[in-house]
C-alpha positions in Angstrom: -35.1 -12.7 23.4 -35.8 -8.9 23.6 -36.2 -6.6 20.6 -32.8 -5.0 20.8 -31.0 -8.4 21.0 -32.9 -9.7 18.0 -32.1 -6.5 16.0 -28.4 -6.8 16.9 -28.3 -10.4 15.9 -29.9 -9.7 12.5 -27.3 -7.0 11.9 -24.4 -9.2 12.8 -25.6 -11.9 10.5 -25.6 -9.7 7.4 -22.7 -10.4 5.0 -20.8 -8.0 2.8 -19.2 -8.2 -0.6 -15.7 -7.5 -1.8 -15.4 -4.5 -4.1 -15.4 -5.9 -7.6 -13.4 -2.9 -9.0 -10.5 -3.3 -6.6 -10.4 -7.1 -7.1 -10.6 -6.8 -10.9 -7.9 -4.1 -11.2 -5.6 -5.9 -8.9 -6.0 -9.2 -10.8 -5.4 -7.3 -14.1 -2.1 -5.9 -12.7 -1.0 -9.3 -11.4 -1.7 -11.0 -14.8 0.2 -8.2 -16.6 3.1 -8.7 -14.2 3.3 -12.4 -14.9 3.4 -11.8 -18.7 6.0 -9.0 -18.5 8.3 -10.8 -16.0 8.3 -13.8 -18.3 9.1 -11.5 -21.3 11.7 -9.3 -19.6 13.6 -12.0 -17.7 14.5 -14.5 -20.4 17.8 -13.0 -21.4 18.8 -12.3 -17.8 18.1 -15.9 -16.7 20.1 -17.3 -19.6 23.0 -15.0 -18.9 23.1 -16.4 -15.4 23.1 -20.0 -16.6 19.5 -20.7 -15.6 16.5 -21.9 -17.5 14.8 -19.1 -19.6 11.8 -19.4 -17.4 13.7 -19.3 -14.1 12.4 -15.9 -13.0 8.9 -16.5 -14.4 8.5 -19.7 -12.4 9.8 -18.1 -9.2 7.5 -15.1 -9.8 4.5 -17.4 -10.2 5.3 -19.1 -6.9 5.5 -15.7 -5.2 2.2 -14.7 -6.7 0.6 -17.9 -5.6 1.8 -17.4 -2.0 0.7 -13.8 -2.1 -2.8 -14.7 -3.3 -3.1 -17.2 -0.5 -2.0 -14.7 2.1 -4.3 -12.1 0.5 -7.3 -14.5 0.8 -6.4 -15.1 4.5 -6.2 -11.4 5.4 -9.4 -10.7 3.5 -11.2 -13.1 5.8 -9.7 -11.6 9.0 -11.9 -9.2 11.0 -10.4 -5.7 11.0 -10.9 -5.5 14.8 -8.4 -8.3 15.1 -5.9 -6.5 12.9 -6.4 -3.3 14.9 -5.8 -5.1 18.2 -2.3 -6.1 17.1 -1.3 -2.7 15.8 1.3 -2.1 18.6 2.9 -5.5 18.0 3.1 -4.6 14.3 4.9 -1.4 15.1 7.3 -3.3 17.3 7.8 -5.7 14.4 8.8 -2.8 12.2 11.8 -2.0 14.4 12.8 -5.7 14.8 12.7 -6.4 11.1 14.8 -3.3 10.2 17.4 -4.1 12.9 17.6 -7.8 12.1 19.3 -7.0 8.7 22.4 -5.9 10.6 22.9 -9.2 12.4 25.6 -11.4 10.9 24.1 -14.6 9.4 20.6 -13.1 9.2 21.1 -9.9 7.2 22.4 -10.1 3.6 24.0 -7.5 1.5 22.9 -7.1 -2.1 24.4 -4.5 -4.5 26.1 -2.8 -1.6 22.9 -2.4 0.5 22.2 -4.4 3.6 18.4 -4.6 3.3 17.7 -8.4 3.1 16.9 -11.1 5.6 18.3 -14.5 4.7 15.4 -17.0 5.0 17.4 -19.9 3.5 15.3 -20.7 0.5 14.8 -17.0 -0.4 15.6 -13.5 0.7 13.1 -11.1 2.2 13.4 -7.3 2.0 12.3 -6.2 5.5 11.1 -2.7 4.4 8.3 -4.2 2.3 6.7 -5.6 5.5 7.5 -2.4 7.4 5.4 -0.3 4.9 2.3 -2.2 5.6 2.8 -2.7 9.3 3.4 1.0 9.8 0.3 2.0 7.9 -1.8 -0.3 10.1 -0.3 1.2 13.3 -0.7 4.8 12.0 -4.4 4.1 11.0 -5.0 2.8 14.6 -3.3 5.9 16.0 -5.3 8.3 13.9 -8.5 6.6 14.9 -7.7 6.9 18.6 -6.2 10.4 18.6 -7.8 12.2 15.6 -9.0 15.1 17.9 -5.6 15.5 19.5 -3.8 15.3 16.1 -5.9 18.2 14.9 -5.5 20.3 18.1 -2.1 19.7 19.7 1.6 19.6 18.7 2.6 16.4 20.6 -0.1 14.2 19.1 0.9 15.4 15.6 4.7 15.0 16.2 4.5 11.5 17.7 3.8 9.6 14.4 6.3 11.8 12.7 8.9 10.9 15.3 8.2 7.2 14.9 8.6 7.6 11.1 11.8 9.6 11.5 13.3 6.8 13.7 12.4 4.2 11.1 13.8 6.3 8.3 17.1 6.7 10.3 17.4 2.9 10.4 16.6 2.7 6.7 19.3 5.2 5.8 21.9 3.1 7.6 21.2 0.2 5.2 21.1 2.5 3.0 17.6 2.8 1.4 16.9 6.5 0.5 14.0 5.6 -1.8 12.0 3.7 0.8 12.8 6.3 3.4 11.3 9.1 1.2 8.3 6.9 0.5 7.6 6.2 4.2 7.8 9.9 5.0 5.4 10.7 2.2 2.9 8.1 3.3 3.1 9.4 6.9 2.5 13.0 5.8 -0.3 12.0 3.5 -2.1 10.0 6.1 -1.8 12.8 8.7 -3.3 15.2 6.2 -6.2 12.9 5.4 -6.6 12.2 9.1 -7.3 15.9 9.8 -4.0 17.4 10.9 -4.0 21.2 11.2 -2.2 22.3 8.0 -0.4 25.3 9.5 1.2 23.1 12.1 2.2 20.6 9.4 4.2 23.2 7.5 6.8 23.5 10.2 8.1 19.8 10.1 7.8 19.8 6.4 9.9 22.9 6.0 12.5 21.3 8.4 12.4 17.9 6.8 12.8 18.8 3.1 16.3 20.5 3.5 17.4 17.6 5.7 16.4 15.1 3.0 18.2 17.3 0.4 21.4 17.3 2.4 21.2 13.5 2.9 20.6 13.0 -0.9 23.7 15.0 -1.9 25.9 13.7 0.9 26.6 10.4 -0.8 28.5 10.6 -4.1 26.5 7.9 -5.8 23.2 9.7 -5.0 24.7 12.9 -6.3 25.7 11.2 -9.5 22.2 9.9 -10.0 20.8 13.4 -9.6 23.2 15.0 -12.0 22.9 12.1 -14.6 19.1 12.4 -14.4 19.2 15.8 -16.0 21.3 14.6 -19.0 21.8 10.8 -19.0 23.4 10.8 -22.4 26.3 13.0 -21.2 27.7 9.8 -19.7 25.7 6.9 -21.3 28.2 4.2 -20.3 28.7 5.5 -16.7 26.3 7.2 -14.3 23.6 7.7 -17.0 23.7 4.1 -18.3 20.4 2.8 -16.7 18.3 5.8 -17.6 19.9 6.1 -21.1 18.9 2.5 -22.0 15.5 3.0 -20.4 14.8 6.1 -22.6 16.0 4.2 -25.7 13.5 1.4 -24.9 10.7 3.9 -24.4 11.6 5.7 -27.7 11.6 2.4 -29.7 8.1 1.7 -28.5 6.5 4.7 -30.2 2.7 4.5 -30.3 1.9 0.8 -30.4 5.2 -0.9 -29.5 7.4 -3.5 -31.2 5.3 -6.4 -29.9 5.3 -8.8 -26.9 8.7 -10.4 -26.6 10.4 -8.3 -29.3 12.2 -5.9 -27.0 15.9 -5.4 -27.7 16.9 -3.4 -24.7 16.0 -6.3 -22.3 18.7 -8.4 -24.0 21.4 -7.6 -21.5 21.3 -3.8 -22.3 18.8 -2.6 -19.8 19.8 -3.4 -16.2 17.1 -4.8 -13.8 14.7 -5.1 -16.8 12.4 -7.5 -14.8 12.4 -5.4 -11.6 13.1 -1.7 -11.4 12.9 -1.0 -15.1 10.1 -3.3 -16.2 8.0 -0.3 -17.2 10.6 0.6 -19.9 10.1 -2.9 -21.3 6.4 -2.4 -21.3 6.8 0.9 -23.1 9.0 -0.8 -25.7 6.8 -3.8 -26.4 3.4 -2.1 -26.1 4.2 1.5 -26.8 2.5 4.6 -25.6 -0.8 2.8 -25.5 0.6 0.2 -23.1 1.9 3.0 -20.9 -1.5 4.6 -20.8 -3.1 1.3 -19.8 -0.7 0.7 -16.9 -1.1 4.3 -15.7 -4.9 4.0 -16.1 -5.0 0.8 -14.0 -3.0 2.3 -11.2 -5.0 5.5 -11.3 -8.3 3.6 -11.1 -7.0 1.4 -8.3 -5.8 4.3 -6.1 -8.9 6.3 -6.8 -11.1 3.4 -5.8 -9.0 2.8 -2.6 -9.5 6.5 -1.7 -13.2 6.3 -2.4 -13.6 3.3 -0.1 -11.6 5.1 2.6 -13.7 8.2 2.2 -17.0 6.2 2.5 -15.6 4.5 5.6 -14.8 7.8 7.3 -18.2 9.2 6.4 -19.8 6.2 8.2 -17.6 6.7 11.3 -15.4 3.6 10.5 -12.1 5.4 10.9 -9.6 2.6 11.2 -10.7 0.9 8.0 -10.8 4.3 6.3 -7.3 5.2 7.3 -6.0 1.8 6.3 -7.5 2.3 2.8 -6.0 5.8 2.6 -2.5 4.4 3.6 -2.6 1.5 1.2 -3.7 3.8 -1.6 -1.0 6.2 -0.9 1.6 3.5 -0.7 0.7 1.8 -4.0 0.0 5.1 -5.8 3.3 6.9 -4.7 5.4 3.8 -5.4 3.9 3.4 -8.8 4.3 7.1 -9.5 8.0 7.0 -8.6 8.7 3.8 -10.5 7.0 5.0 -13.7 8.6 8.4 -13.4 12.1 6.9 -13.1 11.5 4.7 -16.2 10.3 7.7 -18.2 13.2 9.9 -17.1 10.9 12.2 -15.1 12.6 11.4 -11.7 16.1 10.4 -10.6 16.8 6.7 -10.4 15.4 5.0 -7.3 15.3 1.3 -6.4 11.5 1.0 -6.2 9.6 -1.7 -8.0 6.3 -1.4 -9.8 3.7 -2.8 -7.5 2.1 -6.1 -8.5 4.0 -6.1 -11.8 7.8 -6.2 -11.1 9.6 -9.4 -10.1 10.4 -9.6 -6.4 9.2 -12.1 -3.8 8.9 -9.8 -0.7 7.5 -6.9 -2.7 4.9 -9.0 -4.5 3.7 -10.9 -1.4 3.4 -7.9 0.9 1.6 -5.9 -1.8 -0.8 -8.9 -2.2 -1.4 -8.8 1.5 -2.1 -5.1 1.4 -4.6 -5.6 -1.4 -6.2 -8.4 0.7 -6.5 -6.0 3.6 -8.0 -3.3 1.3 -10.6 -5.9 0.1 -11.5 -6.6 3.7 -12.1 -2.9 4.2 -14.4 -2.9 1.2 -16.2 -6.0 2.6 -16.9 -4.5 6.0 -17.9 -1.2 4.4 -20.5 -3.0 2.2 -21.7 -4.9 5.2 -22.1 -1.7 7.2 -24.0 -0.1 4.4 -26.4 -3.1 4.3 -26.9 -2.8 8.1 -27.7 0.9 7.7 -30.2 0.0 5.0 -31.8 -2.6 7.2 -32.1 -0.1 10.1 -33.8 2.5 7.8 -36.1 -0.2 6.5 -37.1 -1.2 10.0 -37.6 2.5 11.0 -39.8 3.1 7.9 -41.8 -0.1 8.7 -42.3 1.0 12.3 -43.6 4.4 11.2 -46.0 2.9 8.6 -46.9 -0.1 10.8 -45.8 -2.6 8.2 -43.5 -5.5 9.4 -40.0 -5.2 8.1 -38.5 -7.9 5.9 -35.9 -10.0 7.6 -33.5 -11.9 5.3 -33.3 -15.7 5.9 -29.6 -15.4 6.6 -30.2 -12.9 9.3 -32.6 -14.9 11.5 -31.8 -14.7 15.2 -30.2 -17.9 16.8 -31.1 -19.2 20.2 -28.9 -18.2 23.1 -27.3 -15.3 21.3 -29.0 -12.4 23.2 -26.1 -11.9 25.6 -23.4 -11.9 22.9 -25.6 -9.6 20.7 -26.0 -7.1 23.6 -22.3 -7.1 24.2 -21.6 -6.6 20.5 -24.1 -3.7 20.3 -22.5 -2.1 23.4 -19.0 -2.3 21.9 -20.3 -0.8 18.6 -21.9 2.1 20.5 -18.7 2.7 22.5 -16.6 2.8 19.3 -19.0 5.2 17.7 -18.6 7.6 20.5 -14.9 7.9 19.8 -12.0 8.3 22.2 -13.9 10.7 24.5 -17.3 10.1 26.1 -17.5 13.7 27.3 -17.7 15.3 23.9 -18.7 14.5 20.3 -15.9 13.1 18.2 -14.2 15.5 15.8 -14.5 14.1 12.3 -11.5 14.2 10.0 -11.3 17.5 8.1 -8.9 16.2 5.3 -6.2 18.8 5.8 -8.2 21.9 6.3 -6.9 24.2 9.0 -8.7 24.4 12.3 
């Protein structure tokens, strides 16, 4: 076996580690969610004639399934995920259109957003968020130079997002539509889009969204009631008025776990959309700070992992980390803002905390993918360290240390050379005639 093949074999045998901060924060949010769903859903379950622990048991099952799926995706090579990005984009359109088919789609609270799976319902948009992020990350990896330099390359992902949003608005789902557009814009900026070009679609899109928001009477009522919910506390302002009363009762340290009054059939959707208000009532301002701190730390760590990946030339994992961080961060920001009366009411859950099978499971899968990104980043850093050690050893004439787990195996020379060739091709980017333009994180060309 020649020297290059032995070196490639040693590199491939190196193992990485999952980021402990991401894993720890995610588990903390999941555990907090289990406790709060159990606390917030007791009265709702009894009013529906079910066991007091009905929603807690279902939520625990969803969490268990989500953790299994997260473990599976965390053990899946990112190259395999990237290879299926086009199929995932196709799945986005299929899932959103299936909700309109009789017998498959299901209407809940006047919105046709759910797929009937028999034993449970599945909200299609939750899968669409993750699938679209993976496709957009793959697109930005392949066309980052063109996205920075040309109009068509920049407008293509925006056009795909607009088509998905149009289907979502037919359901209707204005909250998820706005979130999807925000994720797309954020990933394009982090992917190096030319900012002066980005202003044009933004300046066109914002007025269109404003018109769509006020076109429906119920959306207009939400906007007007948001400014003064107590002007109509038993009508349009009912949800926000009760949420604010729950937040006010919590004061600094809260009334104690399980002692919330607003969750006793006063606060609608206390275990889903307005679970943050229950947290504020039972744990007070301190509890709100803890939740905000956990989400801030998680999103900041996701962005750090993504930035390190891009620095090392691992663009697809980096953009996946950016997209997942944007998704969880923006959704948490909107959910917390709605509960605190800072934003108009939207039907967005608090990631990893609120009750909801499809939301919980897809968010767990997203966290598993993010952990895989951190694993491959750590492995790449170890490979770089090994290369530097071998280079230093070659200069000094001292043999480099080879870890026992990285010993070459017989008959692997051909596969190692092929793997090294693929890695070299990927490092050269989409064009072999010029050096790859690295992401500029939104700075103008």
